[in-house]
N, C-alpha and C positions, 0 to 999 in steps of 0.2 A: 345528682344533687350533692352528694358527699364530696365529689371532686371540687365543687365550688367552695365548700366549707374548708377543705384542705388548702386550697389556694389562698383563701382569706387568712388562714392561720400562718401560712408560709410567708406571704409578702405584705401582710397588713393592709388589705384592701378596705376602703371605706364605703365604696359604692359599686354595685354590680348592675350593669345595664344588660338586660335580656332582650335579644332581638330575634327577628325571624318569625316563623309561623307560630311558635309557642306563645307569642304575645297575644294571639287571638283567643287563647284560653283564659286570659285575664287572671282573676283571683283563683281560679281552679288550679292554675299552675304556680302562680306567685306566692300564694299563702302557704302551701306545703313547703316550697323552697325556702321561704323566710323562716318557717318553723325548724327545718333541718339546720339551716345556717345558724340560727339563734342557739340551738341545742349544742351544735358541734364547735361553736366558737365561744362557749361560755367560760372557758378557762381564763379569759381576760375580761373581768366584769365591766370595766370602763369602755369596752369596745362596743360600738354600735355600727351595724352595717345596713345600709339601705339597698333594697333590691327594687329596681325600677324598670318598667318596660321601655324599650327604645321608641322614640317618637317616629322612627321610620317604619316600624312594624315589619311587614312582609317585604318591604322594599330595601331593607338594610343591605342585603347582598348585592343587589343591583346598583344601589347608590355607591357602595364601596368599589365596585368594578368600574363605574363611570369615573370616580375620582382617581383611581389608579390609571385608567386610560388617559385622562387629561394630564396627569403628572408625567407619564411616559412621553406623551406628545410634546409637552413643553420642554422636556430635556432633550428630545430628539431634534427639535428645530432650533435650539439655542447654541 
């Protein structure tokens, strides 16, 4: 969780999308993550960071693989 806060501080991220199996835990995972991010990014008071679950849930990896395969196929045949 601290890694995400550090990335936010480093590159000024406004939204974090969490995907995969951890999204099944819902607020059991997202609430503590939001608390750590809020605490560790407090050095810039005007900054607000939203942490949202991916709409793809467990399928995020599969959908990414399909998109990559389609992209490779379209460049192969062109």
